[in-house]
C-alpha positions in Angstrom: 3.5 15.4 -20.3 5.9 12.9 -22.7 5.9 9.1 -21.6 9.6 9.2 -20.7 12.0 8.3 -17.5 13.4 11.5 -14.9 16.1 10.8 -13.3 16.6 13.0 -10.1 17.9 13.1 -6.6 14.7 13.3 -4.6 11.2 12.5 -5.6 8.5 14.2 -3.2 5.2 12.8 -3.4 2.3 15.3 -1.8 2.3 18.9 -2.6 0.9 19.8 1.5 2.7 21.6 3.9 5.3 19.0 4.5 6.2 18.1 1.0 6.7 21.9 -0.1 8.9 22.3 2.9 10.8 19.7 2.6 11.6 20.7 -1.6 12.1 24.2 -0.1 14.9 23.1 2.5 16.4 21.0 -0.3 16.8 23.4 -2.5 18.3 25.9 0.1 21.2 22.9 0.4 21.2 22.8 -3.5 19.3 19.4 -4.0 16.7 19.3 -7.2 13.8 17.6 -6.4 10.7 16.4 -8.6 7.5 17.6 -6.2 4.6 15.5 -7.8 0.9 16.3 -6.3 -2.3 14.2 -7.7 -5.0 17.1 -7.2 -4.3 20.3 -9.5 -5.6 22.4 -6.5 -5.4 22.1 -2.9 -8.3 22.2 -0.6 -9.0 25.9 0.3 -10.4 25.3 3.5 -8.2 26.1 6.3 -7.2 22.5 8.7 -4.1 23.0 10.6 -3.3 26.6 12.0 -0.9 26.8 14.6 2.4 27.0 13.4 4.6 26.7 16.8 8.1 28.3 17.8 10.7 25.2 17.0 8.6 25.2 13.4 9.0 29.1 13.0 12.6 29.0 14.3 13.3 26.2 11.7 11.6 28.6 9.0 14.2 31.3 10.0 17.0 28.9 10.1 16.1 28.8 6.1 16.1 31.9 5.3 12.3 32.6 5.6 10.9 35.8 6.5 8.7 35.0 9.3 7.1 38.5 10.3 5.8 38.2 6.6 4.6 34.8 7.6 2.9 36.6 10.5 1.3 39.0 8.7 -0.7 36.0 7.4 -2.6 35.1 10.1 -4.8 35.9 12.8 -4.1 39.3 14.9 -2.5 38.2 18.1 -5.0 40.1 20.2 -7.5 38.3 18.4 -5.9 35.2 19.3 -5.1 35.3 22.5 -8.2 33.3 24.5 -9.9 30.2 24.2 -13.6 30.7 25.2 -15.7 28.0 26.4 -19.5 29.0 25.5 -22.8 27.3 25.6 -23.1 29.3 22.2 -20.8 32.2 20.8 -23.5 34.9 21.8 -24.4 33.0 24.9 -23.5 32.3 28.1 -19.3 32.0 28.7 -18.9 29.7 31.2 -14.9 29.9 31.5 -11.9 30.7 29.6 -7.9 30.2 29.2 -4.9 31.6 27.3 -4.1 30.5 23.9 -0.8 28.7 24.6 1.7 31.0 25.0 1.9 34.5 24.1 3.3 36.4 27.1 6.4 38.2 26.9 8.2 35.6 28.9 7.8 33.5 26.2 10.7 35.6 24.8 13.3 34.4 27.1 13.1 31.0 25.5 12.6 31.3 21.9 12.8 34.5 19.5 9.6 32.8 17.6 6.3 33.2 19.8 3.5 30.8 18.4 1.3 32.0 15.9 -1.6 31.4 13.6 -1.7 31.0 10.1 -4.3 28.9 8.0 -2.2 26.1 6.2 -3.3 27.2 2.9 -1.7 30.7 3.6 1.2 28.7 4.9 1.2 26.3 1.5 1.0 29.3 -0.6 3.9 31.4 1.2 6.5 28.2 0.5 4.9 27.5 -2.9 5.5 31.1 -3.9 9.2 31.0 -2.9 9.2 27.5 -5.4 8.2 29.4 -7.9 11.0 29.6 -10.9 13.2 27.7 -8.4 15.5 25.8 -10.7 15.8 23.1 -8.3 12.4 22.2 -7.8 10.0 21.1 -10.5 6.7 20.9 -9.1 3.7 19.1 -11.0 0.3 19.1 -10.1 -2.5 16.7 -11.6 0.4 13.4 -11.0 -0.5 10.7 -8.4 1.9 8.0 -7.3 1.3 4.4 -8.5 4.1 2.5 -6.8 7.9 2.3 -6.2 10.6 -0.2 -5.6 14.3 -0.3 -4.5 16.4 -1.2 -7.5 20.4 -0.8 -6.1 20.8 2.2 -4.6 18.5 4.2 -6.4 14.3 4.0 -6.1 12.1 3.7 -8.9 8.5 4.8 -9.1 5.7 5.0 -11.5 3.5 8.1 -11.6 0.5 8.5 -13.5 -0.7 11.9 -15.1 -4.5 12.1 -13.8 -6.0 13.7 -16.7 -4.5 11.5 -19.6 -3.9 8.2 -17.5 -0.4 8.2 -19.2 2.4 6.4 -17.0 5.6 7.1 -16.5 8.9 6.0 -14.7 11.2 8.1 -12.1 14.2 7.3 -10.7 15.6 9.1 -8.4 18.4 8.8 -5.1 15.3 9.1 -2.7 11.5 9.6 -2.1 10.0 11.0 0.3 6.2 10.2 1.0 4.4 13.1 2.0 1.1 12.2 0.6 -1.5 12.5 3.6 -3.3 9.8 5.8 -4.2 7.6 2.9 -0.5 7.7 2.0 0.0 5.8 -1.6 3.6 5.7 -0.7 3.5 4.0 2.4 0.7 1.3 0.7 2.8 0.5 -1.9 5.6 -0.4 0.5 3.3 -2.4 2.4 3.8 -0.9 5.7 1.1 -0.9 8.2 -0.1 1.7 11.0 -0.7 1.3 14.8 -2.8 3.3 16.9 -6.4 3.9 18.1 -9.7 3.8 16.3 -12.3 6.5 15.8 -14.1 7.3 19.2 -16.2 10.7 17.7 -17.3 11.3 14.4 -16.6 14.9 12.8 -17.7 17.3 10.7 -15.7 19.8 9.7 -17.8 23.2 8.1 -16.0 25.8 6.5 -17.9 29.4 6.6 -17.4 32.9 5.9 -19.7 35.2 8.6 -18.5 38.6 10.0 -18.4 37.1 13.9 -17.1 40.5 15.5 -20.7 41.8 16.2 -21.8 38.6 18.2 -18.3 38.1 20.2 -17.8 41.9 20.9 -15.2 41.9 23.7 -14.8 38.1 24.0 -12.4 37.1 21.6 -10.4 34.4 21.1 -8.3 31.9 18.8 -10.8 28.9 19.7 -14.6 29.0 21.0 -15.7 25.8 22.3 -19.2 25.6 22.0 -21.6 23.0 24.5 -24.4 23.6 23.0 -25.5 19.7 21.9 -27.0 20.8 18.9 -23.3 21.4 17.7 -20.6 20.8 20.1 -17.6 21.2 19.2 -15.2 24.5 18.5 -15.0 27.5 15.8 -11.8 28.5 14.9 -12.0 31.8 14.0 -8.8 32.3 11.4 -10.8 35.5 10.7 -13.3 37.4 13.2 -14.2 39.4 10.1 -15.0 36.6 7.9 -12.6 33.2 7.7 -14.0 30.7 10.1 -14.7 26.7 10.9 -16.4 25.0 12.9 -15.5 21.6 14.1 -19.1 19.8 15.1 -18.9 16.5 17.2 -22.1 14.8 15.8 -24.1 11.6 15.5 -23.7 9.5 13.0 -26.6 7.4 13.9 -29.0 10.6 13.7 -27.1 12.2 10.8 -25.3 10.1 8.6 -22.2 11.8 7.0 -23.5 10.8 3.5 -26.5 12.4 4.5 -25.3 16.1 5.3 -26.3 18.6 3.1 -26.0 22.3 3.2 -29.2 23.2 4.9 -27.5 20.9 7.8 -24.6 22.5 7.7 -25.9 25.7 7.9 -28.4 24.9 10.8 -25.5 23.5 12.5 -23.4 26.5 12.2 -26.4 29.0 13.5 -26.9 26.8 16.4 -23.0 27.4 17.0 -22.8 31.3 16.9 -26.7 31.5 18.3 -28.2 34.3 16.4 -29.1 34.7 13.4 -26.3 36.0 11.0 -25.4 36.1 7.0 -23.5 33.5 6.6 -22.2 31.6 3.6 -21.1 27.7 3.7 -18.2 26.9 1.9 -17.7 23.1 2.4 -18.0 20.4 4.7 -16.6 17.2 5.1 -16.9 14.6 8.0 -13.7 12.4 9.4 -13.1 10.4 12.4 -10.8 11.7 15.8 -8.3 8.7 15.7 -4.7 8.2 15.7 -2.6 6.3 13.7 1.2 5.7 13.6 3.2 4.1 10.7 5.3 1.3 12.0 8.3 1.9 9.8 9.1 5.6 8.4 11.7 3.9 6.3 12.1 1.2 3.1 15.6 1.2 1.9 15.6 4.9 0.6 12.0 5.5 0.8 10.5 7.9 3.7 7.5 8.6 5.1 6.9 12.0 6.4 3.9 14.0 7.6 0.2 12.5 7.7 2.0 9.7 5.8 4.3 9.1 8.6 1.3 10.2 11.5 -2.0 10.7 11.7 -3.9 12.2 15.2 -6.7 14.8 16.1 -6.0 18.7 15.9 -6.8 18.7 19.8 -3.5 20.1 20.2 -2.1 21.8 17.0 0.7 18.9 16.8 -0.1 17.5 13.5 1.3 19.9 11.2 4.1 21.2 13.6 5.4 17.3 13.6 5.1 16.9 9.8 7.4 19.9 9.4 9.9 18.8 12.1 9.8 15.6 10.2 11.3 16.6 6.8 13.6 19.2 8.8 15.4 16.2 10.2 15.5 14.1 7.4 16.2 17.0 4.6 20.0 17.4 6.5 20.5 13.8 6.7 19.7 13.2 3.1 21.9 16.0 2.1 25.0 15.0 3.7 24.5 11.2 1.9 23.8 13.2 -1.4 27.2 15.3 -1.0 29.3 12.5 0.6 29.9 13.9 3.9 28.0 11.5 5.9 27.8 7.7 6.4 24.3 6.2 4.8 23.5 4.8 8.0 23.0 8.3 9.3 19.5 8.0 7.3 18.4 5.1 10.3 18.2 7.3 12.7 15.5 9.1 11.3 12.7 6.7 12.2 14.9 6.3 15.3 14.4 10.0 16.4 10.7 11.0 14.9 8.8 7.8 15.8 9.0 7.8 19.3 8.0 11.8 19.0 4.9 11.1 17.0 3.5 8.4 19.3 3.9 10.8 22.4 2.3 13.6 20.2 -0.7 11.3 18.9 -1.2 10.4 22.4 -1.4 13.7 23.8 -3.6 14.3 21.2 -6.2 11.9 21.8 -6.0 12.7 25.4 -6.8 16.6 24.8 -10.0 15.1 22.7 -11.2 13.0 25.3 -10.5 15.5 28.0 -12.4 17.9 26.1 -15.4 16.3 25.0 -15.8 14.7 28.8 -16.0 18.3 29.5 -19.2 18.5 27.3 -20.3 15.6 29.2 -19.9 17.6 32.2 -22.6 20.3 31.6 -25.1 17.8 30.2 -24.3 18.4 26.5 -23.7 14.8 25.2 -27.7 13.5 25.4 -28.0 14.3 22.1 -30.8 11.7 21.9 -33.1 14.4 22.5 -31.7 18.0 21.6 -34.3 20.5 23.8 -33.8 18.1 27.0 -30.1 18.0 26.6 -30.4 21.9 26.0 -32.4 22.2 29.4 -29.7 19.9 31.0 -26.9 22.0 29.6 -28.6 25.3 30.8 -29.6 23.4 34.6 -26.2 22.6 35.1 -24.6 26.2 34.6 -27.1 27.5 36.8 -26.4 25.0 39.6 -24.4 26.5 42.2 -23.5 22.8 43.1 -21.8 22.5 40.1 -19.8 25.3 39.7 -16.3 23.7 41.2 -17.2 21.3 38.6 -17.3 23.3 35.4 -14.4 25.2 37.1 -12.0 22.3 37.3 -13.3 21.1 34.0 -12.2 24.4 32.1 -8.6 24.2 33.8 -8.2 20.4 33.0 -8.1 21.8 29.7 -5.3 23.9 30.3 -2.7 21.5 29.5 -4.8 21.3 25.6 -3.7 24.6 25.2 -0.2 25.1 26.5 2.2 23.2 24.2 5.0 25.1 23.5 7.4 22.2 23.6 5.4 19.6 22.4 6.1 19.1 18.7 10.2 19.1 18.7 
């Protein structure tokens, strides 16, 4: 890469789903972009998985084949339920419908929610950018800083392999570079929200779970066993799975986790010995943060750079895609001269309040679901066997059945968010 300056209408920082989708939409309007991603390759581990009706409507609006997109995801018949279990092969203590996938939904939207692993969605969009003359996609290039200079933004970026830095002049910058956004840091934009209250481990693994679940298929399987309390996301019941487990960092510090501990945690969640491959594991903290401002001059934040919150509710990815859907047409209108630049100020006014609501809802969902685990005695992790005995004692106690039923019912709001990410 030569140490030269580049002049482009829009610089997009971050090659995840939000950045890719922004580049795709801008290209459809004839606007050229430089899209940079600091990593040579994106993580293969699935993260988000639910594309809500509104997101799929936007995909359709911009000419994407939503039927082809659906074929990349979980079959609807596998994804209809949320199960609450002692372990995957153990007792089922309750179940609920997963979101709205009944025929009545089609009376209000042509696009029903669908479960598609985030890496598959990213690849789907990236493939459509391949060879696009309006999009230059450079991987292994990191954002360093930016300054407003007149009506342009001057950014410094760095090729990570060589440490060579070069300048980019653009009319606009869109920071889609995640929760640890360098764009946000460069602009000294602070965040507000709620600090972490649960420590989690995401374990990506491969295993055929169909013989275990049998007819108890579902998109999400909430496991109340204290050795692994959390949930399995069944992207593909025959192979691709993720366990998100709530763990005690005092007993198992994040830095001390090993493949062996990850394997034993997954085995406890499944409840039976089955062949499985641990693909990755990474810790994180259940928290919510929202940027105090979404715009500084001609630089904007979108997606996790603007807001990050727990996955409980499936609102994060959809909110990010809705951000850039809102922003792109405003940038286009200014570049093409059919709107006053003041229209750009409506982006923060329209999107930030939604992030505040969505982040609060995600935290509420998380607290409600983990209170459910406490209700069945799985929260006492100081003594694993005692906690497990308490769990079965609670489940088998006739006087506790109404409490369990009510706790399951209390999760319904969590799994019925048809309109929450608009």
